[in-house]
Each structure stands twice: as structure tokens, then as C-alpha cells.
N, CA, C and O atoms as a printed pandas DataFrame, in Angstrom:
     atom_number atom_name residue_name chain_id  residue_number  x_coord  y_coord  z_coord
0              1         N          UNK        A               1   58.291 -148.320 -100.497
1              2        CA          UNK        A               1   59.343 -147.381 -100.850
2              3         C          UNK        A               1   60.712 -148.038 -100.691
3              4         O          UNK        A               1   61.671 -147.655 -101.361
4              5         N          UNK        A               2   60.796 -149.009  -99.821
5              6        CA          UNK        A               2   62.072 -149.668  -99.570
6              7         C          UNK        A               2   62.589 -150.363 -100.830
7              8         O          UNK        A               2   63.779 -150.276 -101.132
8              9         N          UNK        A               3   61.698 -151.063 -101.582
9             10        CA          UNK        A               3   62.118 -151.731 -102.804
10            11         C          UNK        A               3   62.587 -150.739 -103.854
11            12         O          UNK        A               3   63.568 -150.990 -104.554
12            13         N          UNK        A               4   61.890 -149.611 -103.967
13            14        CA          UNK        A               4   62.277 -148.591 -104.939
14            15         C          UNK        A               4   63.666 -148.065 -104.605
15            16         O          UNK        A               4   64.497 -147.893 -105.496
16            17         N          UNK        A               5   63.917 -147.811 -103.340
17            18        CA          UNK        A               5   65.244 -147.340 -102.933
18            19         C          UNK        A               5   66.320 -148.373 -103.243
19            20         O          UNK        A               5   67.429 -148.027 -103.652
20            21         N          UNK        A               6   65.982 -149.641 -103.045
21            22        CA          UNK        A               6   66.936 -150.730 -103.318
22            23         C          UNK        A               6   67.280 -150.766 -104.808
23            24         O          UNK        A               6   68.453 -150.842 -105.174
24            25         N          UNK        A               7   66.255 -150.713 -105.669
25            26        CA          UNK        A               7   66.496 -150.733 -107.114
26            27         C          UNK        A               7   67.206 -149.469 -107.579
27            28         O          UNK        A               7   68.055 -149.508 -108.470
28            29         N          UNK        A               8   66.852 -148.370 -106.975
29            30        CA          UNK        A               8   67.488 -147.099 -107.325
30            31         C          UNK        A               8   68.993 -147.161 -107.020
31            32         O          UNK        A               8   69.810 -146.707 -107.820
32            33         N          UNK        A               9   69.346 -147.714 -105.879
33            34        CA          UNK        A               9   70.755 -147.853 -105.512
34            35         C          UNK        A               9   71.457 -148.849 -106.428
35            36         O          UNK        A               9   72.599 -148.631 -106.831
36            37         N          UNK        A              10   70.767 -149.952 -106.758
37            38        CA          UNK        A              10   71.347 -150.982 -107.607
38            39         C          UNK        A              10   71.664 -150.414 -108.997
39            40         O          UNK        A              10   72.688 -150.761 -109.585
40            41         N          UNK        A              11   70.808 -149.560 -109.513
41            42        CA          UNK        A              11   71.002 -148.993 -110.844
42            43         C          UNK        A              11   71.753 -147.661 -110.803
43            44         O          UNK        A              11   71.944 -147.009 -111.829
44            45         N          UNK        A              12   72.169 -147.277 -109.615
45            46        CA          UNK        A              12   72.907 -146.033 -109.395
46            47         C          UNK        A              12   72.147 -144.820 -109.954
47            48         O          UNK        A              12   72.696 -143.999 -110.688
48            49         N          UNK        A              13   70.880 -144.745 -109.582
49            50        CA          UNK        A              13   70.023 -143.632 -109.971
50            51         C          UNK        A              13   69.813 -142.714 -108.779
51            52         O          UNK        A              13   69.990 -143.113 -107.629
52            53         N          UNK        A              14   69.439 -141.501 -109.069
53            54        CA          UNK        A              14   69.065 -140.554 -108.020
54            55         C          UNK        A              14   67.778 -139.880 -108.468
55            56         O          UNK        A              14   67.796 -138.806 -109.070
56            57         N          UNK        A              15   66.650 -140.538 -108.160
57            58        CA          UNK        A              15   65.356 -140.053 -108.624
58            59         C          UNK        A              15   64.803 -138.975 -107.705
59            60         O          UNK        A              15   65.024 -139.009 -106.495
60            61         N          UNK        A              16   64.081 -138.013 -108.284
61            62        CA          UNK        A              16   63.380 -137.043 -107.440
62            63         C          UNK        A              16   62.285 -137.757 -106.644
63            64         O          UNK        A              16   61.774 -138.793 -107.070
64            65         N          UNK        A              17   61.931 -137.199 -105.494
65            66        CA          UNK        A              17   60.926 -137.838 -104.627
66            67         C          UNK        A              17   59.610 -138.079 -105.360
67            68         O          UNK        A              17   58.996 -139.133 -105.199
68            69         N          UNK        A              18   59.174 -137.110 -106.163
69            70        CA          UNK        A              18   57.897 -137.247 -106.870
70            71         C          UNK        A              18   57.932 -138.441 -107.831
71            72         O          UNK        A              18   56.967 -139.200 -107.927
72            73         N          UNK        A              19   59.033 -138.595 -108.525
73            74        CA          UNK        A              19   59.160 -139.711 -109.468
74            75         C          UNK        A              19   59.255 -141.032 -108.720
75            76         O          UNK        A              19   58.696 -142.036 -109.162
76            77         N          UNK        A              20   59.939 -141.041 -107.620
77            78        CA          UNK        A              20   60.062 -142.250 -106.802
78            79         C          UNK        A              20   58.680 -142.681 -106.303
79            80         O          UNK        A              20   58.365 -143.871 -106.316
80            81         N          UNK        A              21   57.857 -141.732 -105.866
81            82        CA          UNK        A              21   56.506 -142.052 -105.387
82            83         C          UNK        A              21   55.629 -142.569 -106.525
83            84         O          UNK        A              21   54.830 -143.485 -106.334
84            85         N          UNK        A              22   55.784 -141.974 -107.710
85            86        CA          UNK        A              22   54.996 -142.425 -108.859
86            87         C          UNK        A              22   55.360 -143.861 -109.233
87            88         O          UNK        A              22   54.483 -144.674 -109.524
88            89         N          UNK        A              23   56.637 -144.162 -109.223
89            90        CA          UNK        A              23   57.087 -145.524 -109.533
90            91         C          UNK        A              23   56.582 -146.497 -108.479
91            92         O          UNK        A              23   56.173 -147.614 -108.798
92            93         N          UNK        A              24   56.612 -146.069 -107.227
93            94        CA          UNK        A              24   56.122 -146.935 -106.147
94            95         C          UNK        A              24   54.637 -147.232 -106.322
95            96         O          UNK        A              24   54.216 -148.368 -106.103
96            97         N          UNK        A              25   53.835 -146.247 -106.710
97            98        CA          UNK        A              25   52.403 -146.470 -106.931
98            99         C          UNK        A              25   52.176 -147.452 -108.079
99           100         O          UNK        A              25   51.337 -148.347 -107.985
100          101         N          UNK        A              26   52.925 -147.274 -109.152
101          102        CA          UNK        A              26   52.792 -148.189 -110.284
102          103         C          UNK        A              26   53.211 -149.611 -109.900
103          104         O          UNK        A              26   52.558 -150.580 -110.288
104          105         N          UNK        A              27   54.283 -149.730 -109.148
105          106        CA          UNK        A              27   54.754 -151.045 -108.713
106          107         C          UNK        A              27   53.737 -151.703 -107.779
107          108         O          UNK        A              27   53.499 -152.907 -107.868
108          109         N          UNK        A              28   53.141 -150.918 -106.889
109          110        CA          UNK        A              28   52.119 -151.461 -105.988
110          111         C          UNK        A              28   50.910 -151.951 -106.772
111          112         O          UNK        A              28   50.350 -152.998 -106.450
112          113         N          UNK        A              29   50.497 -151.202 -107.807
113          114        CA          UNK        A              29   49.354 -151.619 -108.624
114          115         C          UNK        A              29   49.675 -152.905 -109.375
115          116         O          UNK        A              29   48.829 -153.791 -109.490
116          117         N          UNK        A              30   50.877 -153.000 -109.876
117          118        CA          UNK        A              30   51.299 -154.199 -110.592
118          119         C          UNK        A              30   51.331 -155.400 -109.657
119          120         O          UNK        A              30   50.855 -156.479 -110.010
120          121         N          UNK        A              31   51.883 -155.216 -108.482
121          122        CA          UNK        A              31   51.950 -156.290 -107.491
122          123         C          UNK        A              31   50.546 -156.726 -107.079
123          124         O          UNK        A              31   50.290 -157.920 -106.923
124          125         N          UNK        A              32   49.637 -155.770 -106.902
125          126        CA          UNK        A              32   48.254 -156.103 -106.533
126          127         C          UNK        A              32   47.597 -156.931 -107.631
127          128         O          UNK        A              32   46.836 -157.853 -107.338
128          129         N          UNK        A              33   47.883 -156.614 -108.885
129          130        CA          UNK        A              33   47.333 -157.394 -109.995
130          131         C          UNK        A              33   47.838 -158.820 -109.976
131          132         O          UNK        A              33   47.072 -159.755 -110.210
132          133         N          UNK        A              34   49.122 -158.998 -109.699
133          134        CA          UNK        A              34   49.667 -160.355 -109.614
134          135         C          UNK        A              34   49.107 -161.096 -108.412
135          136         O          UNK        A              34   48.877 -162.303 -108.485
136          137         N          UNK        A              35   48.883 -160.395 -107.308
137          138        CA          UNK        A              35   48.277 -161.035 -106.131
138          139         C          UNK        A              35   46.879 -161.541 -106.457
139          140         O          UNK        A              35   46.485 -162.621 -106.017
140          141         N          UNK        A              36   46.128 -160.757 -107.233
141          142        CA          UNK        A              36   44.786 -161.174 -107.642
142          143         C          UNK        A              36   44.864 -162.438 -108.487
143          144         O          UNK        A              36   44.080 -163.366 -108.292
144          145         N          UNK        A              37   45.792 -162.477 -109.410
145          146        CA          UNK        A              37   45.954 -163.669 -110.250
146          147         C          UNK        A              37   46.389 -164.880 -109.430
147          148         O          UNK        A              37   45.957 -165.999 -109.709
148          149         N          UNK        A              38   47.222 -164.677 -108.441
149          150        CA          UNK        A              38   47.721 -165.782 -107.622
150          151         C          UNK        A              38   46.597 -166.414 -106.799
151          152         O          UNK        A              38   46.690 -167.587 -106.436
152          153         N          UNK        A              39   45.552 -165.668 -106.502
153          154        CA          UNK        A              39   44.452 -166.203 -105.694
154          155         C          UNK        A              39   43.455 -167.022 -106.505
155          156         O          UNK        A              39   42.578 -167.663 -105.926
156          157         N          UNK        A              40   43.566 -167.017 -107.812
157          158        CA          UNK        A              40   42.636 -167.766 -108.658
158          159         C          UNK        A              40   42.961 -169.257 -108.562
159          160         O          UNK        A              40   44.113 -169.668 -108.703
160          161         N          UNK        A              41   41.924 -170.052 -108.321
161          162        CA          UNK        A              41   42.096 -171.500 -108.214
162          163         C          UNK        A              41   42.200 -172.094 -109.618
163          164         O          UNK        A              41   41.237 -172.059 -110.383
164          165         N          UNK        A              42   43.351 -172.628 -109.947
165          166        CA          UNK        A              42   43.562 -173.205 -111.273
166          167         C          UNK        A              42   43.733 -174.723 -111.216
167          168         O          UNK        A              42   44.183 -175.334 -112.186
168          169         N          UNK        A              43   43.384 -175.321 -110.106
169          170        CA          UNK        A              43   43.475 -176.782 -109.998
170          171         C          UNK        A              43   42.561 -177.428 -111.022
171          172         O          UNK        A              43   41.393 -177.059 -111.141
172          173         N          UNK        A              44   43.095 -178.398 -111.764
173          174        CA          UNK        A              44   42.307 -179.116 -112.751
174          175         C          UNK        A              44   42.188 -178.395 -114.083
175          176         O          UNK        A              44   41.537 -178.902 -114.996
176          177         N          UNK        A              45   42.793 -177.238 -114.213
177          178        CA          UNK        A              45   42.743 -176.499 -115.471
178          179         C          UNK        A              45   44.011 -176.806 -116.253
179          180         O          UNK        A              45   45.123 -176.613 -115.762
180          181         N          UNK        A              46   43.828 -177.283 -117.471
181          182        CA          UNK        A              46   44.978 -177.611 -118.302
182          183         C          UNK        A              46   45.604 -176.325 -118.853
183          184         O          UNK        A              46   44.885 -175.399 -119.228
184          185         N          UNK        A              47   46.914 -176.266 -118.903
185          186        CA          UNK        A              47   47.563 -175.069 -119.450
186          187         C          UNK        A              47   47.313 -174.953 -120.949
187          188         O          UNK        A              47   47.237 -175.953 -121.663
188          189         N          UNK        A              48   47.187 -173.716 -121.408
189          190        CA          UNK        A              48   46.996 -173.453 -122.827
190          191         C          UNK        A              48   48.306 -173.020 -123.455
191          192         O          UNK        A              48   49.081 -172.276 -122.853
192          193         N          UNK        A              49   48.543 -173.482 -124.649
193          194        CA          UNK        A              49   49.686 -172.995 -125.407
194          195         C          UNK        A              49   49.234 -171.784 -126.215
195          196         O          UNK        A              49   49.986 -170.823 -126.381
196          197         N          UNK        A              50   48.014 -171.833 -126.710
197          198        CA          UNK        A              50   47.448 -170.721 -127.459
198          199         C          UNK        A              50   45.947 -170.701 -127.228
199          200         O          UNK        A              50   45.337 -171.732 -126.945
200          201         N          UNK        A              51   45.373 -169.547 -127.349
201          202        CA          UNK        A              51   43.919 -169.435 -127.207
202          203         C          UNK        A              51   43.230 -169.640 -128.545
203          204         O          UNK        A              51   42.004 -169.738 -128.603
204          205         N          UNK        A              52   44.006 -169.705 -129.623
205          206        CA          UNK        A              52   43.444 -169.901 -130.954
206          207         C          UNK        A              52   43.264 -171.379 -131.237
207          208         O          UNK        A              52   44.053 -172.206 -130.781
208          209         N          UNK        A              53   42.238 -171.707 -131.978
209          210        CA          UNK        A              53   41.950 -173.094 -132.321
210          211         C          UNK        A              53   42.670 -173.443 -133.622
211          212         O          UNK        A              53   42.039 -173.606 -134.666
212          213         N          UNK        A              54   44.000 -173.558 -133.550
213          214        CA          UNK        A              54   44.810 -173.850 -134.727
214          215         C          UNK        A              54   45.559 -175.153 -134.524
215          216         O          UNK        A              54   45.946 -175.506 -133.410
216          217         N          UNK        A              55   45.749 -175.847 -135.613
217          218        CA          UNK        A              55   46.581 -177.036 -135.605
218          219         C          UNK        A              55   47.912 -176.675 -136.250
219          220         O          UNK        A              55   48.015 -175.679 -136.967
220          221         N          UNK        A              56   48.915 -177.478 -135.993
221          222        CA          UNK        A              56   50.218 -177.248 -136.589
222          223         C          UNK        A              56   50.094 -177.357 -138.112
223          224         O          UNK        A              56   49.708 -178.400 -138.640
224          225         N          UNK        A              57   50.425 -176.268 -138.805
225          226        CA          UNK        A              57   50.279 -176.253 -140.257
226          227         C          UNK        A              57   51.642 -176.309 -140.945
227          228         O          UNK        A              57   51.738 -176.059 -142.146
228          229         N          UNK        A              58   52.684 -176.631 -140.202
229          230        CA          UNK        A              58   54.013 -176.705 -140.774
230          231         C          UNK        A              58   54.202 -178.022 -141.505
231          232         O          UNK        A              58   53.601 -179.036 -141.151
232          233         N          UNK        A              59   55.030 -177.995 -142.511
233          234        CA          UNK        A              59   55.311 -179.213 -143.258
234          235         C          UNK        A              59   56.225 -180.119 -142.438
235          236         O          UNK        A              59   56.868 -179.674 -141.488
236          237         N          UNK        A              60   56.273 -181.351 -142.806
237          238        CA          UNK        A              60   57.170 -182.308 -142.179
238          239         C          UNK        A              60   58.611 -181.888 -142.466
239          240         O          UNK        A              60   58.925 -181.466 -143.579
240          241         N          UNK        A              61   59.462 -181.999 -141.492
241          242        CA          UNK        A              61   60.854 -181.620 -141.663
242          243         C          UNK        A              61   61.612 -182.800 -142.276
243          244         O          UNK        A              61   62.033 -183.721 -141.576
244          245         N          UNK        A              62   61.770 -182.749 -143.580
245          246        CA          UNK        A              62   62.420 -183.829 -144.309
246          247         C          UNK        A              62   63.654 -183.260 -144.992
247          248         O          UNK        A              62   63.573 -182.254 -145.697
248          249         N          UNK        A              63   64.788 -183.900 -144.784
249          250        CA          UNK        A              63   66.019 -183.458 -145.427
250          251         C          UNK        A              63   65.968 -183.820 -146.900
251          252         O          UNK        A              63   65.600 -184.935 -147.270
252          253         N          UNK        A              64   66.342 -182.866 -147.729
253          254        CA          UNK        A              64   66.409 -183.152 -149.155
254          255         C          UNK        A              64   67.619 -182.443 -149.737
255          256         O          UNK        A              64   67.963 -181.340 -149.313
256          257         N          UNK        A              65   68.242 -183.056 -150.679
257          258        CA          UNK        A              65   69.440 -182.497 -151.289
258          259         C          UNK        A              65   69.015 -181.715 -152.523
259          260         O          UNK        A              65   68.549 -182.299 -153.502
260          261         N          UNK        A              66   69.175 -180.388 -152.479
261          262        CA          UNK        A              66   68.764 -179.546 -153.589
262          263         C          UNK        A              66   69.935 -179.114 -154.461
263          264         O          UNK        A              66   69.767 -178.878 -155.657
264          265         N          UNK        A              67   71.121 -179.008 -153.866
265          266        CA          UNK        A              67   72.279 -178.537 -154.596
266          267         C          UNK        A              67   73.443 -179.488 -154.353
267          268         O          UNK        A              67   73.580 -180.078 -153.281
268          269         N          UNK        A              68   74.255 -179.616 -155.355
269          270        CA          UNK        A              68   75.454 -180.440 -155.186
270          271         C          UNK        A              68   76.517 -179.601 -154.476
271          272         O          UNK        A              68   76.426 -178.375 -154.421
272          273         N          UNK        A              69   77.508 -180.274 -153.943
273          274        CA          UNK        A              69   78.607 -179.585 -153.266
274          275         C          UNK        A              69   79.298 -178.617 -154.233
275          276         O          UNK        A              69   79.670 -177.507 -153.852
276          277         N          UNK        A              70   79.462 -179.044 -155.474
277          278        CA          UNK        A              70   80.120 -178.200 -156.471
278          279         C          UNK        A              70   79.324 -176.924 -156.737
279          280         O          UNK        A              70   79.900 -175.843 -156.864
280          281         N          UNK        A              71   77.983 -177.055 -156.822
281          282        CA          UNK        A              71   77.133 -175.877 -157.052
282          283         C          UNK        A              71   77.243 -174.890 -155.892
283          284         O          UNK        A              71   77.281 -173.677 -156.102
284          285         N          UNK        A              72   77.293 -175.407 -154.690
285          286        CA          UNK        A              72   77.370 -174.541 -153.511
286          287         C          UNK        A              72   78.723 -173.846 -153.445
287          288         O          UNK        A              72   78.798 -172.662 -153.117
288          289         N          UNK        A              73   79.779 -174.565 -153.752
289          290        CA          UNK        A              73   81.127 -174.017 -153.621
290          291         C          UNK        A              73   81.583 -173.178 -154.811
291          292         O          UNK        A              73   82.620 -172.520 -154.725
292          293         N          UNK        A              74   80.847 -173.179 -155.912
293          294        CA          UNK        A              74   81.332 -172.479 -157.098
294          295         C          UNK        A              74   81.443 -170.963 -156.892
295          296         O          UNK        A              74   82.229 -170.315 -157.583
296          297         N          UNK        A              75   80.690 -170.393 -155.975
297          298        CA          UNK        A              75   80.769 -168.955 -155.711
298          299         C          UNK        A              75   81.611 -168.623 -154.482
299          300         O          UNK        A              75   81.721 -167.458 -154.099
300          301         N          UNK        A              76   82.198 -169.630 -153.872
301          302        CA          UNK        A              76   83.024 -169.387 -152.686
302          303         C          UNK        A              76   84.318 -168.680 -153.096
303          304         O          UNK        A              76   84.974 -169.105 -154.046
304          305         N          UNK        A              77   84.689 -167.615 -152.398
305          306        CA          UNK        A              77   85.935 -166.938 -152.741
306          307         C          UNK        A              77   87.143 -167.868 -152.593
307          308         O          UNK        A              77   88.075 -167.809 -153.396
308          309         N          UNK        A              78   87.127 -168.716 -151.577
309          310        CA          UNK        A              78   88.205 -169.681 -151.383
310          311         C          UNK        A              78   87.601 -170.976 -150.872
311          312         O          UNK        A              78   86.636 -170.981 -150.108
312          313         N          UNK        A              79   88.194 -172.068 -151.312
313          314        CA          UNK        A              79   87.747 -173.373 -150.830
314          315         C          UNK        A              79   88.953 -174.295 -150.701
315          316         O          UNK        A              79   89.985 -174.103 -151.345
316          317         N          UNK        A              80   88.790 -175.284 -149.863
317          318        CA          UNK        A              80   89.871 -176.238 -149.635
318          319         C          UNK        A              80   89.255 -177.609 -149.392
319          320         O          UNK        A              80   88.431 -177.770 -148.491
320          321         N          UNK        A              81   89.640 -178.574 -150.170
321          322        CA          UNK        A              81   89.229 -179.958 -149.976
322          323         C          UNK        A              81   87.707 -180.104 -149.904
323          324         O          UNK        A              81   87.188 -180.873 -149.095
324          325         N          UNK        A              82   86.987 -179.348 -150.770
325          326        CA          UNK        A              82   85.527 -179.461 -150.827
326          327         C          UNK        A              82   84.783 -178.723 -149.742
327          328         O          UNK        A              82   83.604 -178.997 -149.515
328          329         N          UNK        A              83   85.441 -177.782 -149.053
329          330        CA          UNK        A              83   84.805 -177.004 -147.985
330          331         C          UNK        A              83   85.097 -175.523 -148.186
331          332         O          UNK        A              83   86.055 -175.158 -148.867
332          333         N          UNK        A              84   84.275 -174.683 -147.597
333          334        CA          UNK        A              84   84.561 -173.255 -147.592
334          335         C          UNK        A              84   85.833 -173.019 -146.791
335          336         O          UNK        A              84   86.024 -173.618 -145.732
336          337         N          UNK        A              85   86.694 -172.156 -147.286
337          338        CA          UNK        A              85   87.884 -171.787 -146.526
338          339         C          UNK        A              85   87.676 -170.358 -146.044
339          340         O          UNK        A              85   87.426 -169.452 -146.839
340          341         N          UNK        A              86   87.780 -170.172 -144.748
341          342        CA          UNK        A              86   87.572 -168.856 -144.149
342          343         C          UNK        A              86   88.798 -168.480 -143.351
343          344         O          UNK        A              86   89.579 -169.349 -142.964
344          345         N          UNK        A              87   88.978 -167.189 -143.099
345          346        CA          UNK        A              87   90.128 -166.777 -142.290
346          347         C          UNK        A              87   90.043 -167.371 -140.878
347          348         O          UNK        A              87   88.958 -167.534 -140.321
348          349         N          UNK        A              88   91.196 -167.684 -140.326
349          350        CA          UNK        A              88   91.222 -168.219 -138.963
350          351         C          UNK        A              88   90.729 -167.176 -137.966
351          352         O          UNK        A              88   90.947 -165.978 -138.150
352          353         N          UNK        A              89   90.075 -167.631 -136.925
353          354        CA          UNK        A              89   89.574 -166.715 -135.893
354          355         C          UNK        A              89   90.301 -166.876 -134.572
355          356         O          UNK        A              89   90.182 -166.019 -133.695
356          357         N          UNK        A              90   91.044 -167.944 -134.413
357          358        CA          UNK        A              90   91.781 -168.176 -133.182
358          359         C          UNK        A              90   93.269 -168.052 -133.450
359          360         O          UNK        A              90   93.753 -168.469 -134.502
360          361         N          UNK        A              91   93.975 -167.495 -132.525
361          362        CA          UNK        A              91   95.417 -167.377 -132.682
362          363         C          UNK        A              91   96.118 -168.191 -131.632
363          364         O          UNK        A              91   97.348 -168.223 -131.594
């Protein structure tokens, strides 16, 4: 109950006693589940990134030029010296 009171004060809540007890029971169950997991011996077990047997199916990241600078800038509302011109953001 002490942790619930601490969090309640931190979040500036005023929970009814029944709700505070319900939250405490849920928190205790959650903590017990983590305690069970912490007791499992995982020495020698390699970490998994995924449980699925998939290989990386992404393409190679290769830079390619698809558009010329002129094509990209032709729809720009304003441009200056071959670049997009945008309103200043710093004063």
C-alpha cells in the first residue's frame, strides 16, 4: 500500500480506498509475475530478436538519383540558388 500512496501523491490523485486496494492487488500480481520470470535460469540462452524464422527481406540500401534538381524544384513556391526557400524560423 505504501507504493500506491507514493504514486498517488506523485500524480496528485485522491483515490477511494476500494480503488486503491484494487490497484494494489493488481500491482502485487504483476510484481509476482516478474519475480517468477527473474527466477528462471537463462545462463547460456541466446537472446532472441524474433520468434519467427524470418530472414531480412529488405533490399540493399543503395542511393540512386531519380530526379534532377530542376524537376524537384519546379513545384517549389520559392527557391533560391538551387534550394528550397522557406520562411525563417529564428529571429
